[in-house]
C-alpha positions in Angstrom: 19.6 -19.0 5.3 19.5 -15.3 5.4 17.8 -13.1 2.9 17.4 -9.4 2.2 14.7 -7.1 3.5 13.4 -6.8 -0.1 13.1 -10.6 -0.3 11.4 -10.7 3.0 8.9 -8.0 1.9 8.2 -9.8 -1.4 7.6 -13.1 0.6 5.1 -11.3 2.9 3.4 -9.6 -0.1 3.0 -13.1 -1.7 1.3 -14.4 1.4 -0.9 -11.3 1.7 0.6 -10.5 5.1 -0.3 -7.0 6.2 3.2 -6.6 7.8 4.5 -6.2 4.2 2.6 -2.9 3.8 4.1 -1.5 7.0 7.6 -2.5 5.9 7.0 -1.1 2.5 5.9 2.2 4.0 8.8 2.4 6.5 11.4 1.7 3.8 10.1 3.2 0.6 7.5 5.9 1.4 10.1 8.8 1.5 11.5 7.9 -1.9 8.1 7.4 -3.4 6.9 10.7 -1.9 9.9 12.4 -3.5 9.0 11.0 -6.9 5.3 12.0 -6.5 6.1 15.5 -5.2 8.4 16.1 -8.2 5.5 15.2 -10.6 2.6 17.0 -8.8 4.6 19.9 -7.4 1.9 20.1 -4.7 2.3 18.7 -1.2 -1.4 18.0 -0.6 -1.7 16.2 -4.0 1.5 14.3 -3.3 0.3 13.1 0.0 -3.0 11.9 -1.5 -1.2 10.2 -4.4 1.2 8.5 -1.9 -1.8 7.1 0.0 -3.5 6.0 -3.1 -0.3 4.4 -4.3 0.0 2.3 -1.2 -3.7 1.2 -1.6 -2.9 0.1 -5.2 0.3 -1.6 -4.1 -1.7 -3.6 -1.5 -4.5 -4.4 -3.9 -2.1 -5.6 -6.5 0.5 -7.2 -4.2 -0.2 -10.7 -5.5 0.5 -9.5 -9.1 4.1 -8.5 -8.3 6.5 -10.7 -10.1 10.2 -10.4 -9.1 11.2 -11.9 -12.5 9.7 -8.9 -14.3 10.9 -6.0 -12.2 12.7 -5.2 -9.0 10.5 -4.3 -6.1 11.4 -0.6 -6.1 10.8 -0.4 -9.9 7.3 -1.9 -9.4 6.6 0.5 -6.5 8.0 3.4 -8.5 5.7 2.7 -11.5 2.6 2.5 -9.4 3.5 5.8 -7.6 4.5 7.6 -10.8 1.3 6.6 -12.6 -0.9 7.4 -9.6 0.8 10.9 -9.4 0.3 11.5 -13.1 -3.4 10.5 -12.8 -3.9 12.6 -9.7 -2.3 15.7 -11.4 -4.4 15.2 -14.5 -7.6 14.9 -12.5 -6.6 18.0 -10.5 -5.8 20.0 -13.6 -9.0 18.9 -15.3 -11.2 19.8 -12.3 -9.7 23.2 -11.5 -8.2 24.7 -14.6 -10.6 23.9 -17.4 -13.9 25.7 -17.8 -16.4 24.8 -20.4 -17.5 27.9 -22.4 -20.5 26.8 -24.4 -21.1 30.2 -26.0 -17.6 30.2 -27.5 -17.4 26.6 -28.5 -16.4 25.6 -32.0 -17.5 22.0 -31.6 -20.5 22.4 -33.8 -18.8 24.3 -36.6 -16.3 21.6 -37.5 -16.4 21.2 -41.3 -17.0 17.6 -42.4 -14.5 17.9 -45.2 -11.7 18.1 -42.6 -12.6 14.7 -41.2 -10.5 11.8 -42.5 -13.2 9.2 -43.5 -10.7 6.3 -43.2 -10.0 7.1 -39.5 -13.7 7.1 -38.6 -13.9 3.3 -39.1 -10.6 2.6 -37.4 -12.2 0.3 -34.8 -13.8 -1.7 -37.7 -10.4 -2.1 -39.4 -8.8 -3.2 -36.1 -11.3 -6.0 -35.9 -9.9 -7.4 -39.2 -6.5 -8.1 -37.5 -5.5 -11.2 -35.6 -6.9 -11.3 -32.1 -3.6 -11.0 -30.4 -3.0 -7.6 -32.2 -6.5 -6.5 -31.6 -6.2 -6.9 -27.9 -3.0 -4.9 -27.8 -4.2 -2.1 -30.1 -7.5 -1.8 -28.2 -5.7 -1.5 -24.8 -3.3 1.1 -26.1 -5.5 3.2 -28.3 -9.1 2.8 -27.3 -8.6 2.2 -23.5 -5.7 4.7 -23.2 -3.3 2.4 -21.4 0.5 2.9 -21.5 2.5 0.0 -22.9 3.6 -0.9 -19.3 0.0 -0.8 -18.1 -1.2 -3.0 -21.0 1.7 -5.4 -20.2 0.6 -5.6 -16.5 -3.2 -5.8 -17.2 -3.0 -8.3 -20.0 -0.2 -10.3 -18.3 1.9 -10.1 -21.5 5.6 -9.3 -21.4 6.4 -5.6 -22.3 8.6 -6.7 -25.2 5.7 -8.8 -26.7 3.3 -5.8 -26.3 5.8 -3.6 -28.3 6.2 -6.3 -31.0 2.5 -6.8 -31.3 1.9 -3.1 -31.5 4.5 -2.7 -34.3 3.1 -5.7 -36.2 -0.5 -4.7 -35.6 0.2 -1.1 -36.9 2.0 -2.5 -39.9 -0.9 -4.8 -40.7 -3.4 -2.0 -40.1 -1.4 0.2 -42.6 -1.7 -2.6 -45.2 -5.5 -2.6 -44.7 -5.7 1.1 -45.2 -3.5 1.0 -48.3 -5.7 -1.7 -50.0 
């Protein structure tokens, strides 16, 4: 029985066979590098992000599920997210300078603070646990919906539904 290169790579990934990473690099690195370079617009950052992407791919290879996404889609998401993280890190490090003498942090009037939002975490704890988990991942841990889906091992559609229902229930708590 013959099967495709993609199926062969997926099979090797499932076994933790290091030959998979070589095949992935040979067959997908150019495409992934193109995606990363388009995001970072910097060759050095793109090369670093590509290398980090392959490290993440290898570390998470057992998590890949062909029922959830095609291999390239999974690789693309990892590379894209790594490129975005790399670019943010680069921009934060080199383009932002803290100017303590010109800071307005300490002159924020308290009247402008929405007192209801301050105890948002407390209100979230009043929701069903399944909604709490999703809202915490998305809002307090800064995950994207896809990252939350992967990390929590919950289908993306369920993440979106729980987010919508959780926000609706949270709105009801605030209106009471």
